[in-house]
C-alpha distance (Angstrom), angle and dihedral (degrees) to the residues before:
residue distance angle dihedral
M1 . . .
T2 3.77 . .
Q3 3.78 121.0 .
E4 3.78 90.3 -112.1
K5 3.77 91.8 53.1
L6 3.77 89.8 47.7
K7 3.75 90.2 52.9
E8 3.75 90.5 51.2
L9 3.79 90.3 51.3
L10 3.83 92.3 53.2
Q11 3.83 91.6 48.8
D12 3.72 92.4 50.7
M13 3.82 95.4 51.4
S14 3.80 120.7 100.1
L15 3.79 119.5 -125.1
E16 3.77 90.6 -104.7
E17 3.78 91.5 51.5
K18 3.79 91.2 52.1
I19 3.76 94.3 47.7
G20 3.85 86.9 48.1
Q21 3.82 87.7 62.6
M22 3.79 88.7 54.5
I23 3.92 92.5 55.9
Q24 3.81 121.6 86.7
L25 3.81 117.0 -162.4
P26 3.74 128.8 -154.7
A27 3.76 109.9 -119.0
N28 3.81 94.8 -117.7
V29 3.88 89.5 67.6
L30 3.84 88.7 63.6
T31 3.75 105.2 29.5
G32 3.82 109.2 18.3
D33 3.77 91.1 -119.4
G34 3.75 140.7 57.4
L35 3.78 139.2 107.6
V36 3.89 115.5 -48.6
T37 3.86 111.0 -149.9
G38 3.85 99.4 164.9
P39 3.81 144.3 22.3
T40 3.79 112.5 -38.3
G41 3.81 130.2 -135.0
T42 3.79 94.1 36.0
T43 3.84 100.2 118.2
Q44 3.84 120.0 80.2
L45 3.82 110.8 174.9
T46 3.78 135.6 157.7
E47 3.81 118.8 -118.9
E48 3.78 89.9 -106.0
Q49 3.82 92.1 54.3
V50 3.86 91.2 48.1
G51 3.85 88.1 52.5
M52 3.82 92.5 54.0
A53 3.81 98.1 42.9
G54 3.77 113.1 131.9
S55 3.77 102.9 -150.3
V56 3.79 144.2 16.3
L57 3.82 133.0 -156.6
G58 3.75 135.7 -164.4
I59 3.85 102.6 40.0
K60 3.80 129.7 105.1
G61 3.80 138.8 177.5
A62 3.78 127.9 86.4
E63 3.79 98.4 -118.2
K64 3.84 93.4 45.6
L65 3.84 91.7 50.8
Y66 3.77 92.6 44.8
E67 3.75 92.3 54.4
L68 3.88 93.5 44.7
Q69 3.79 91.7 47.5
K70 3.80 91.6 50.9
R71 3.82 92.5 47.6
Q72 3.76 95.7 46.6
M73 3.81 95.4 45.3
E74 3.76 88.4 55.1
K75 3.81 91.2 55.8
Q76 3.85 96.3 42.2
P77 3.86 110.1 93.3
H78 3.85 94.2 -133.1
H79 3.85 94.0 30.2
I80 3.77 90.7 -117.6
P81 3.90 110.0 175.5
L82 3.74 124.1 -120.9
L83 3.71 127.1 -113.3
F84 3.84 113.3 -128.1
M85 3.82 113.6 -150.0
L86 3.86 130.7 -177.5
D87 3.82 138.7 167.0
V88 3.78 99.0 -101.0
I89 3.80 93.2 170.3
N90 3.84 106.6 156.0
G91 3.76 104.3 -0.7
Y92 3.79 136.9 -30.8
E93 3.80 106.1 -125.6
T94 3.87 98.4 -20.6
I95 3.72 98.5 61.3
F96 3.82 118.8 -146.8
P97 3.82 125.3 -165.3
I98 3.81 116.0 -68.8
P99 3.87 114.7 -89.3
L100 3.80 92.5 -102.5
A101 3.80 89.4 57.7
L102 3.79 89.1 44.3
G103 3.76 88.1 59.4
C104 3.78 88.9 54.9
T105 3.80 89.7 62.6
F106 3.79 88.7 66.7
S107 3.77 83.3 -151.5
P108 3.84 120.0 125.1
E109 3.83 86.4 -178.1
M110 3.82 91.7 62.4
A111 3.80 90.3 43.4
E112 3.75 89.4 55.2
E113 3.71 94.9 46.2
S114 3.83 94.0 48.7
C115 3.77 92.4 50.8
S116 3.78 91.7 45.3
A117 3.78 89.7 55.7
A118 3.77 91.6 46.7
A119 3.81 91.4 49.8
A120 3.86 91.9 51.2
E121 3.83 91.1 52.1
A122 3.73 94.1 44.3
A123 3.74 95.2 45.6
A124 3.75 91.3 47.7
S125 3.82 87.1 55.2
G126 3.83 92.2 54.0
L127 3.77 103.5 -96.6
H128 3.78 125.9 138.4
V129 3.80 105.9 -175.8
T130 3.76 137.2 35.7
F131 3.79 122.5 -160.3
S132 3.77 92.5 -130.4
P133 2.99 157.0 148.8
M134 3.75 102.0 46.4
L135 3.72 105.5 -159.2
D136 3.77 102.7 176.3
L137 3.72 111.2 141.9
V138 3.80 109.8 -120.6
R139 3.75 128.2 -153.1
D140 3.81 104.5 147.4
A141 3.81 115.1 72.0
R142 3.79 90.8 -164.6
W143 3.79 87.5 75.4
G144 3.85 108.2 86.9
R145 3.73 96.4 -149.2
V146 3.80 92.3 69.6
M147 3.78 83.3 97.1
E148 3.77 91.2 71.4
S149 3.76 95.9 52.2
P150 3.87 127.7 79.5
G151 3.81 87.4 -128.2
E152 3.85 149.4 -97.3
D153 3.87 101.2 -39.2
P154 3.82 125.8 87.8
Y155 3.76 94.4 -149.6
L156 3.75 97.8 47.2
N157 3.79 91.0 45.6
S158 3.74 91.2 51.2
E159 3.81 93.7 50.6
I160 3.81 93.7 46.2
G161 3.85 90.5 42.3
K162 3.83 93.7 54.2
A163 3.76 90.9 48.0
M164 3.82 91.2 51.5
V165 3.78 93.2 52.0
R166 3.84 88.9 49.4
G167 3.78 90.4 50.9
Y168 3.77 95.8 48.6
Q169 3.79 101.4 39.7
G170 3.79 115.6 28.0
D171 3.84 103.8 143.6
L172 3.76 103.3 -9.2
R173 3.77 93.3 -148.8
Q174 3.76 89.6 63.4
K175 3.78 108.7 101.5
D176 3.82 92.7 -130.5
K177 3.79 96.9 59.3
V178 3.78 135.9 79.3
A179 3.88 134.1 -166.8
A180 3.74 115.2 -95.9
C181 3.77 123.9 -135.6
L182 3.84 118.0 -155.8
K183 3.79 114.9 -145.4
H184 2.91 155.6 -118.9
F185 3.83 105.9 2.2
A186 2.96 105.1 -134.8
G187 3.73 146.4 9.8
Y188 3.86 94.9 -39.1
G189 3.77 91.5 140.9
Y190 3.76 97.0 74.4
P191 3.83 107.9 55.1
E192 3.79 117.6 165.0
G193 3.85 111.1 -90.1
G194 3.77 90.3 2.3
R195 3.85 88.0 -80.9
D196 3.76 113.2 150.2
Y197 3.82 115.9 -116.8
D198 3.80 91.8 15.8
N199 3.78 129.9 133.4
V200 3.78 120.4 -75.6
E201 3.78 121.9 -141.6
L202 3.79 114.5 -169.3
S203 3.81 130.9 151.9
E204 3.76 117.8 -116.4
H205 3.82 90.9 -109.7
T206 3.83 95.0 49.4
F207 3.77 91.2 45.0
M208 3.79 95.7 49.4
E209 3.81 99.6 38.1
D210 3.85 101.6 36.7
Y211 3.77 110.6 21.0
L212 3.84 104.0 37.6
P213 3.82 104.2 47.0
A214 3.82 96.7 79.6
Y215 3.78 93.3 49.9
E216 3.82 89.3 47.6
A217 3.78 90.7 50.7
A218 3.87 90.5 54.7
V219 3.81 89.5 47.9
K220 3.76 91.4 52.5
E221 3.84 89.7 48.1
G222 3.83 88.1 58.9
C223 3.80 102.6 -102.1
R224 3.81 105.3 179.6
L225 3.78 102.8 -149.5
A226 3.80 137.3 33.0
M227 3.79 126.8 -161.3
T228 3.83 124.8 -147.9
S229 3.75 120.0 -125.9
F230 3.75 128.0 -120.4
N231 3.81 95.5 -125.9
T232 3.72 134.4 82.5
I233 3.78 125.7 -108.8
D234 3.82 115.1 -161.2
R235 3.82 84.7 -2.7
I236 3.81 92.2 -61.4
P237 3.82 120.1 113.0
S238 3.81 110.6 -117.2
S239 3.78 94.0 -122.4
G240 3.75 90.3 59.9
N241 3.75 98.1 35.6
K242 3.77 109.5 113.7
R243 3.76 95.9 179.9
L244 3.79 89.8 53.2
L245 3.78 99.6 45.0
R246 3.77 104.1 29.9
G247 3.84 97.3 26.3
I248 3.77 108.1 38.3
L249 3.77 103.0 19.3
R250 3.84 101.6 39.6
E251 3.85 104.7 22.5
K252 3.81 102.6 31.7
M253 3.82 99.8 32.2
G254 3.83 96.3 32.2
F255 3.86 95.6 -127.3
E256 3.77 111.9 173.7
G257 3.74 100.8 171.1
V258 3.80 135.9 94.8
V259 3.84 120.9 -62.6
I260 3.82 113.2 -149.1
S261 3.76 126.4 -175.8
D262 3.76 121.8 -124.6
Y263 3.80 117.1 -107.5
S264 3.93 107.5 -48.2
A265 3.90 87.3 -26.1
V266 3.83 93.1 138.7
E267 3.76 94.9 55.7
E268 3.77 91.6 41.1
M269 3.74 88.6 69.8
V270 3.80 84.2 84.2
F271 3.83 88.9 64.5
H272 3.80 90.0 45.8
G273 3.77 85.9 61.5
V274 3.84 97.9 -122.7
A275 3.80 96.0 103.1
A276 3.81 125.2 48.9
D277 3.81 92.3 -149.6
A278 3.74 144.9 -12.7
R279 3.80 91.2 -80.4
E280 3.77 92.7 59.4
A281 3.79 90.0 43.4
A282 3.79 89.2 55.6
K283 3.82 90.2 52.2
L284 3.84 91.3 49.2
G285 3.82 90.8 47.4
I286 3.74 97.9 51.7
E287 3.81 93.6 42.0
A288 3.74 91.2 51.4
G289 3.80 90.7 51.2
V290 3.80 107.5 -100.6
D291 3.82 105.8 155.9
I292 3.84 100.0 -176.4
D293 3.76 123.9 36.2
M294 3.81 106.2 -149.5
V295 3.76 115.9 -144.3
S296 3.84 102.7 -29.7
N297 3.77 137.3 106.8
A298 3.79 94.9 -125.1
Y299 3.83 100.6 99.2
A300 3.75 96.6 25.7
G301 3.76 94.4 50.7
H302 3.80 103.0 37.9
L303 3.83 116.1 10.7
A304 3.79 96.9 87.9
E305 3.80 90.9 49.9
L306 3.73 90.2 49.5
V307 3.75 93.0 54.0
R308 3.79 94.5 45.6
S309 3.75 92.1 49.8
G310 3.84 89.4 53.1
E311 3.81 92.9 -118.3
V312 3.85 91.0 116.6
P313 3.77 120.9 35.0
E314 3.84 112.7 -123.5
K315 3.75 86.8 -134.5
L316 3.83 88.9 74.8
V317 3.76 90.2 55.6
D318 3.81 90.6 47.1
E319 3.78 91.3 52.5
A320 3.77 91.9 50.3
V321 3.80 95.0 47.3
W322 3.75 92.8 46.3
R323 3.74 90.6 58.6
I324 3.86 91.5 48.7
L325 3.80 90.9 49.1
Q326 3.73 90.2 47.2
L327 3.80 91.8 54.1
K328 3.82 91.5 49.4
N329 3.85 88.4 49.2
D330 3.76 92.5 50.4
L331 3.73 89.2 52.3
G332 3.77 87.9 55.5
L333 3.89 91.3 -120.4
F334 3.86 94.8 138.9
E335 3.77 92.4 60.3
E336 3.77 95.7 31.1
P337 3.85 112.5 22.0
F338 3.78 91.3 165.7
R339 3.75 102.8 56.4
V340 3.71 87.9 172.3
T341 3.78 127.6 17.6
D342 3.69 103.2 -174.7
S343 3.76 142.7 13.3
S344 3.80 97.4 -99.2
L345 3.81 94.3 104.4
A346 3.74 91.3 41.9
K347 3.81 90.4 54.9
E348 3.79 89.5 57.5
L349 3.81 93.8 48.3
L350 3.73 110.2 32.7
L351 3.80 109.8 97.2
C352 3.77 91.8 -9.8
E353 3.74 120.5 171.1
D354 3.75 94.5 -105.2
F355 3.77 95.3 51.1
R356 3.77 91.8 46.2
R357 3.75 89.8 51.2
K358 3.81 91.1 52.0
A359 3.75 91.2 46.2
R360 3.81 90.3 53.4
E361 3.84 93.0 49.0
T362 3.76 92.6 46.7
A363 3.80 93.5 48.6
A364 3.77 93.6 50.4
A365 3.83 89.4 48.6
S366 3.78 91.6 52.3
F367 3.81 96.7 55.4
V368 3.79 114.2 106.4
L369 3.82 119.2 -149.1
L370 3.81 105.1 -148.5
K371 3.76 99.5 173.8
N372 3.78 137.5 11.0
E373 3.79 124.5 171.3
G374 3.82 92.8 -174.0
I375 3.85 94.4 -76.1
L376 3.84 94.0 111.2
P377 2.87 137.5 107.4
L378 3.75 95.3 44.5
R379 3.77 113.9 -126.1
K380 3.85 120.3 -111.5
C381 3.82 93.3 -136.5
P382 3.82 114.7 -158.1
D383 3.78 123.8 -123.0
S384 3.77 95.8 -120.4
G385 3.77 146.6 -15.2
E386 3.82 134.9 77.1
E387 3.79 93.7 -52.6
R388 3.84 89.3 57.7
E389 3.80 91.0 50.1
Q390 3.77 91.1 53.9
A391 3.79 93.8 46.4
L392 3.85 99.1 82.1
S393 3.76 128.2 130.6
C394 3.82 133.7 177.6
G395 3.72 117.7 -104.8
E396 3.84 133.3 171.8
T397 3.78 128.4 -119.5
H398 3.82 125.2 -128.5
S399 3.78 88.1 -103.8
G400 3.87 91.4 54.4
E401 3.81 94.7 -106.4
K402 3.79 117.2 136.2
K403 3.82 116.7 -116.5
E404 3.76 137.1 168.6
A405 3.78 113.7 -102.8
E406 3.79 127.6 -171.2
D407 3.67 114.2 -107.2
G408 3.74 103.9 -122.9
S409 3.73 96.3 39.6
V410 3.87 108.6 122.6
A411 3.76 132.8 -172.4
W412 3.77 111.1 -153.0
I413 3.78 107.0 -155.5
G414 3.78 137.3 172.1
P415 3.81 145.3 61.2
Y416 3.82 92.8 -74.1
V417 3.86 95.4 53.3
D418 3.79 93.6 89.5
N419 3.78 101.8 14.7
R420 3.80 124.0 124.7
E421 3.84 96.9 -168.5
I422 3.79 94.8 91.2
Y423 3.82 97.0 115.9
G424 3.77 103.1 91.8
A425 3.72 135.6 -105.9
W426 3.79 95.6 -81.4
S427 3.82 96.5 53.1
F428 3.78 122.0 101.3
P429 3.81 108.6 -173.4
E430 3.70 114.9 175.2
R431 3.78 90.6 -153.5
P432 3.83 105.6 44.6
E433 3.80 87.0 160.8
E434 3.88 85.0 75.4
T435 3.76 90.1 66.9
V436 3.82 111.0 108.4
T437 3.80 112.2 -131.5
V438 3.78 124.7 -149.0
K439 3.77 90.5 -106.7
Q440 3.77 91.1 54.2
G441 3.76 92.0 47.1
V442 3.78 92.2 50.9
E443 3.76 93.9 45.2
G444 3.79 87.6 50.7
K445 3.81 88.8 65.9
G446 3.82 89.4 66.8
L447 3.79 93.4 -135.2
P448 3.86 126.7 153.3
R449 3.76 126.6 -126.2
M450 3.75 99.7 38.6
S451 3.84 118.7 139.3
F452 3.78 131.3 177.4
A453 3.74 138.9 -152.2
Q454 3.88 137.8 171.3
G455 3.85 95.3 -138.5
C456 3.79 97.2 -176.1
Y457 3.79 144.8 -12.8
L458 3.77 119.0 -69.8
M459 3.90 91.0 -130.7
D460 3.72 131.0 38.6
K461 3.75 115.7 -120.7
G462 3.81 97.3 -94.6
C463 3.77 94.5 54.3
A464 3.83 92.9 40.2
T465 3.88 89.1 54.8
K466 3.74 92.2 47.5
F467 3.78 97.4 51.5
G468 3.77 98.2 31.7
R469 3.75 91.8 -151.4
V470 3.86 101.8 112.3
P471 3.79 134.4 37.6
N472 3.75 113.3 -85.9
P473 3.79 113.6 -111.5
S474 3.79 106.7 -104.9
G475 3.75 97.3 179.5
G476 3.75 102.2 -121.8
Q477 3.74 100.8 73.4
E478 3.77 92.2 41.4
E479 3.77 91.4 54.4
E480 3.81 89.1 54.5
W481 3.78 90.7 48.8
M482 3.78 89.5 50.5
E483 3.79 93.9 51.4
E484 3.79 92.1 48.3
A485 3.79 90.9 49.0
L486 3.81 92.8 50.2
K487 3.77 91.6 52.1
L488 3.72 92.8 50.3
A489 3.75 91.2 46.6
A490 3.82 92.3 51.6
S491 3.82 93.8 47.6
N492 3.80 97.5 49.4
S493 3.77 130.2 68.2
R494 3.85 95.3 -133.9
V495 3.78 133.2 31.2
V496 3.76 123.2 -156.1
L497 3.78 109.5 -163.4
C498 3.79 112.8 -162.9
L499 3.80 104.8 -161.2
G500 3.81 137.8 152.2
E501 3.70 148.5 116.7
H502 3.80 124.3 -54.0
K503 3.83 113.9 -98.2
D504 3.78 89.9 -117.2
L505 3.80 92.1 58.3
S506 3.79 89.7 74.2
G507 3.75 130.3 42.7
E508 3.75 128.8 60.0
A509 3.81 113.2 -5.5
G510 3.76 86.7 9.5
S511 3.80 98.7 123.1
R512 3.82 114.7 147.3
T513 3.76 137.6 -169.7
S514 3.82 90.9 -153.8
L515 3.77 127.5 58.3
G516 3.76 95.6 -172.0
L517 3.82 133.0 99.6
P518 3.83 122.4 -95.7
D519 3.76 115.2 -80.5
G520 3.76 93.1 -112.3
Q521 3.83 92.7 56.1
M522 3.83 91.4 48.6
E523 3.76 90.5 50.4
L524 3.72 89.5 51.1
L525 3.83 91.8 51.7
R526 3.79 94.2 47.4
R527 3.89 93.5 48.0
V528 3.79 93.1 46.7
R529 3.79 88.4 50.3
Q530 3.76 89.2 58.3
V531 3.78 93.5 58.8
N532 3.80 100.8 33.2
P533 3.80 125.1 15.5
N534 3.84 93.5 -170.0
I535 3.77 94.6 97.1
V536 3.83 129.6 156.9
T537 3.75 109.9 -169.8
V538 3.75 116.6 -153.8
L539 3.83 109.8 -162.7
F540 3.81 123.3 -154.9
C541 3.76 113.4 -168.8
G542 3.80 146.1 136.5
R543 3.80 96.0 -138.9
P544 3.80 141.6 26.6
L545 3.84 107.5 -76.2
A546 3.82 131.3 -160.2
V547 3.73 98.2 -102.7
K548 3.82 102.9 163.6
E549 3.83 95.5 120.6
I550 3.78 92.3 38.3
A551 3.79 89.8 55.4
E552 3.84 91.6 46.9
L553 3.82 91.9 52.1
S554 3.82 94.2 45.3
K555 3.75 132.2 71.5
A556 3.77 89.3 -153.0
L557 3.78 133.4 19.5
L558 3.81 122.6 -163.9
V559 3.79 121.2 -178.7
V560 3.77 110.2 -153.1
W561 3.85 98.6 170.0
M562 3.78 112.7 -160.5
P563 3.82 98.1 -36.2
G564 3.81 102.9 -175.7
T565 3.78 137.3 -144.2
E566 3.74 96.5 -13.1
G567 3.78 95.4 34.8
G568 3.82 97.3 118.5
N569 3.79 92.4 51.2
A570 3.78 91.8 47.5
V571 3.81 92.7 49.8
A572 3.83 89.3 51.3
D573 3.79 91.0 47.2
V574 3.83 93.0 54.1
L575 3.76 98.9 40.3
F576 3.84 93.2 51.6
G577 3.83 92.0 43.0
D578 3.81 97.3 -113.7
R579 3.84 84.0 125.6
V580 3.75 124.4 26.3
P581 3.82 120.7 -124.6
Q582 3.78 109.5 -111.8
G583 3.75 108.5 154.0
K584 3.81 120.5 126.7
L585 3.75 124.1 -157.0
S586 3.77 113.5 -96.5
M587 3.79 90.2 -173.5
T588 3.75 128.6 39.5
F589 3.90 119.8 -107.2
P590 3.78 111.5 -138.5
R591 3.83 127.6 -139.6
S592 3.78 88.7 -133.6
L593 3.86 140.8 -6.2
G594 3.81 88.8 -100.2
Q595 3.80 92.0 69.9
V596 3.83 93.1 58.6
P597 2.94 124.8 142.4
V598 3.80 90.0 48.5
Y599 3.77 126.3 156.0
Y600 3.79 136.9 157.8
N601 3.75 102.3 -121.9
H602 3.84 96.2 60.0
L603 3.83 121.3 144.0
S604 3.71 125.7 -92.9
T605 3.81 115.7 -103.4
G606 3.81 134.2 -146.4
R607 3.79 90.6 -113.6
P608 3.82 106.9 36.5
N609 3.80 118.6 -170.4
L610 3.70 129.7 -149.9
P611 3.82 102.0 -100.2
N612 3.76 96.5 -129.3
E613 3.84 98.7 39.3
I614 3.76 135.3 67.6
H615 3.78 119.5 -129.5
I616 3.76 125.9 173.4
F617 3.83 116.0 -124.7
K618 3.78 91.3 23.9
N619 3.77 132.3 96.5
G620 3.75 111.9 -70.9
Y621 3.78 144.7 44.1
L622 3.76 136.5 -46.5
D623 3.84 92.4 -135.5
E624 3.74 105.5 32.8
V625 3.80 140.3 34.6
T626 3.80 118.6 -111.6
A627 3.80 96.6 -123.9
P628 3.81 114.8 98.4
L629 3.76 122.2 -122.4
Y630 3.81 91.5 -111.9
P631 3.78 121.0 8.1
F632 3.82 132.3 -141.2
G633 3.80 111.2 -77.0
Y634 3.81 93.4 24.0
G635 3.78 123.4 134.8
L636 3.84 136.3 134.3
S637 3.81 130.9 -137.2
Y638 3.79 134.6 -158.3
T639 3.78 87.1 -94.8
E640 3.81 135.3 37.5
F641 3.87 131.0 -112.2
A642 3.74 127.9 -147.8
Y643 3.81 122.8 -156.1
S644 3.75 127.3 -150.7
E645 3.80 119.9 -139.7
V646 3.74 116.2 -76.5
R647 3.81 112.0 -90.4
L648 3.85 121.6 -155.7
D649 3.80 121.4 -165.0
R650 3.78 88.8 -148.2
Q651 3.83 137.4 6.8
E652 3.75 99.9 -142.8
M653 3.72 137.8 43.9
K654 3.87 142.9 167.1
A655 3.77 130.2 -143.0
G656 3.80 107.0 -68.9
E657 3.75 92.3 30.5
R658 3.84 128.5 95.9
I659 3.79 139.2 -148.4
T660 3.79 122.5 -151.5
A661 3.77 115.4 -142.1
S662 3.85 117.9 -162.4
V663 3.73 141.6 -176.7
T664 3.79 133.5 178.6
V665 3.80 112.4 -128.7
T666 3.79 118.4 -159.9
N667 3.74 130.6 -168.7
T668 3.80 99.9 -136.0
G669 3.80 96.0 179.7
D670 3.88 137.1 76.9
A671 3.83 98.3 -105.9
D672 3.72 135.9 70.5
G673 3.82 114.2 -97.7
V674 3.75 144.5 -172.7
E675 3.79 117.0 -147.0
T676 3.79 129.7 -171.0
V677 3.73 106.4 -144.6
Q678 3.87 111.0 -153.2
L679 3.74 130.1 -154.0
Y680 3.87 118.3 -155.6
L681 3.79 128.2 177.4
R682 3.80 129.0 -156.4
D683 3.78 131.2 -162.5
P684 3.81 105.4 -156.6
A685 3.80 97.2 -171.0
A686 3.83 125.2 25.1
S687 3.80 141.1 145.9
V688 3.86 88.2 -94.9
A689 3.76 132.4 28.2
R690 3.77 109.8 -81.9
P691 3.87 131.6 -159.8
V692 3.75 117.9 -87.5
R693 3.81 86.1 -113.5
T694 3.84 139.1 -20.0
L695 3.81 130.9 -149.1
K696 3.75 111.6 -115.1
G697 3.76 104.4 164.7
F698 3.79 146.2 -2.1
K699 3.84 137.5 -168.3
K700 3.77 130.1 -170.1
V701 3.79 118.2 -137.8
S702 3.82 129.9 -172.6
L703 3.79 112.8 -148.3
A704 3.81 131.4 -174.6
P705 3.84 118.7 -142.2
K706 3.83 110.5 -63.2
E707 3.82 91.4 1.1
S708 3.85 119.2 137.8
R709 3.77 129.7 -160.0
E710 3.84 134.5 -177.7
V711 3.78 112.8 -124.9
S712 3.83 118.0 -165.7
F713 3.79 135.0 -170.3
V714 3.83 127.4 -166.6
I715 3.79 115.6 -134.3
E716 3.80 117.8 -157.4
E717 3.73 132.1 177.7
P718 3.83 96.8 -104.2
M719 3.80 87.3 63.8
L720 3.83 88.7 64.8
R721 3.84 96.0 53.1
F722 3.77 124.0 116.0
Y723 3.89 140.5 153.4
D724 3.77 106.7 -76.0
S725 3.86 126.8 -155.1
G726 3.86 88.9 -76.8
M727 3.86 92.5 48.6
R728 3.76 90.6 -109.6
Y729 3.82 113.6 146.5
T730 3.75 100.1 -130.1
S731 3.79 145.1 122.7
E732 3.82 124.9 -114.6
P733 3.77 126.0 -143.4
G734 3.81 115.7 -109.7
S735 3.74 145.1 83.7
F736 3.82 122.9 -35.8
E737 3.82 134.6 -174.7
V738 3.80 126.4 -132.5
L739 3.78 116.7 -154.2
I740 3.78 122.8 -174.1
G741 3.77 125.7 178.5
G742 3.79 148.0 105.4
S743 3.82 98.6 -69.7
S744 3.78 142.0 10.4
D745 3.88 92.3 -88.0
T746 3.80 94.1 63.9
E747 3.80 115.2 132.6
N748 3.77 94.5 -168.0
R749 3.79 101.0 122.0
A750 3.77 150.5 153.0
E751 3.83 132.9 -170.8
F752 3.78 134.2 -126.9
S753 3.76 137.3 168.7
L754 3.77 133.7 -125.2
L755 3.76 108.9 -145.1
P756 3.78 126.2 -148.2
A757 3.81 113.1 -90.3
């Protein structure tokens, strides 16, 4: 539709029609079914309002959406098509690793590919919009929604976020693309106490410099929607925060797309205590710039009255509706409201071989090897012959007697050995049976001497009762499982323990006051350790956990997050060395819960402490060092890498000039390896306190054994900018440090100076 025709449509619409475009319904209001992703029973609409609604969330399937679109367009006075939206977070039917794991790949290319695959599947199933990417900066692992973010670093989140937008959107009129919605604007990732939906307290400097850049990067990449957050900023809820939405998002960042509230967030301003009732909440929302009210009665029940009384200018409604109509037009819905009419295309795409291959590769690249005492990769021991005779190692029986055990025999034990729910809390596959378990992945290797046991329940009794999704531990069966597991552990040379948190213990409303594993799993680990010390722990999780004891009891520790559809194959690939581990932590792992929030790019203090020592009257704790267990950017491989000293092609520069920083990276081991080389900058003396270091670049290099390669980064003046004491975004002349290494704790550095202009 031409812009002129679109304007004519807007002018011809009644006020009620226009407000209808600003209302999003949950699918169950229209169909009686659909996914529920928030409080139920909050929408009270007349039949006429339902008929004029502009968008729907929480329903999937090409035939369902075709019928719903057809029915609703017949009711709508101008036959305006609906927008169908869904949380396609890390895949539609082919599930990729959760976004936090995607951040660990340090690969924007993989992020783009995964989102392109998700968009193709979603679009083939009739969807138009995904509520992704979530680009909230995350520093507190107690908050369950860290799983949806790429991680704790502004630069990494920006690069991954831009790639996700490119993957989802492309040319919106292509039938394999969907519109992306950045969320949650803004600051949602740092709620007090790690409690979801709670207040956020951030200084202006921290908010502007750390929390906003990733959102802005998505805006600059052309993201078409933005979702408001549940929290307050400066004690004003985001959905009613005019400075945030109209000032920062639209004026400063240049966002021209549709702003949609999160689930019932407009009406929830009443509970925040900034609106007396839903009527006042509606007024605050439209004045702040919320275009679509998701699943509440605020706009539906009160916006027309507010306009007719003169309390809200109709111009604000027109501006919002114009943006919504423009999005529908850019999606080509006015010419082709039924982008798909049946599931024939979906049948070709969903879980196709190409998407599964990409999911397997991405999952393997996201795994982070935290510890390895030479036990990995597992040996593929032959059935017979001289090599088999030589491959013997000493194990220990359940009774404590020594016995000879074949090197290569592995006991696979734990509640995640044969578990399909490894796709994350925000994944909704219709065919979960297509998810490859670890057991299936291992069996697919065709190797002998592999045995499997459950060992214990995934959840302890309290959590199992709360979620009602797994059997409650009764005691008897778990004791049988434990005995079976211990016998297998004692009779095999290696044990792979597949442990972790249940997928429902992270995600929205998944805040926790403990970052440990359930008691039953820890008991299993401790008792297996007593009969066989050769333990590889594979950890499934949606957040960084406190793994100090787990690491101490294991000879190897591999974090695989929630890896998705091909997770079991990817785990087998990495453990047996068919793929090399290459993931780097995108979020810090603490030594204990008491360190949280903990992150690498913290500010310097007036009494700095040595990170691995305890000193009284210096920054830190009396009972623990300040250094985390595993820092941001950390991750091992099956080989080792050596870095040369940092080389600079010049020691001084002015604005408009550049410095090239280089290192030579060498694979010093005997196996192939992939290393993520990371560039950090530090400003030792500025007008405001600056972080101890900030990530400004990264490059992945593949190196054969003994191979060396030069890796270079270009440093330019904009990379040195920050918000100064007057909140001016600028750089200041002076000395700077360049640090290049394999993690955020590298001390490989050189110095240069920025000269006055």
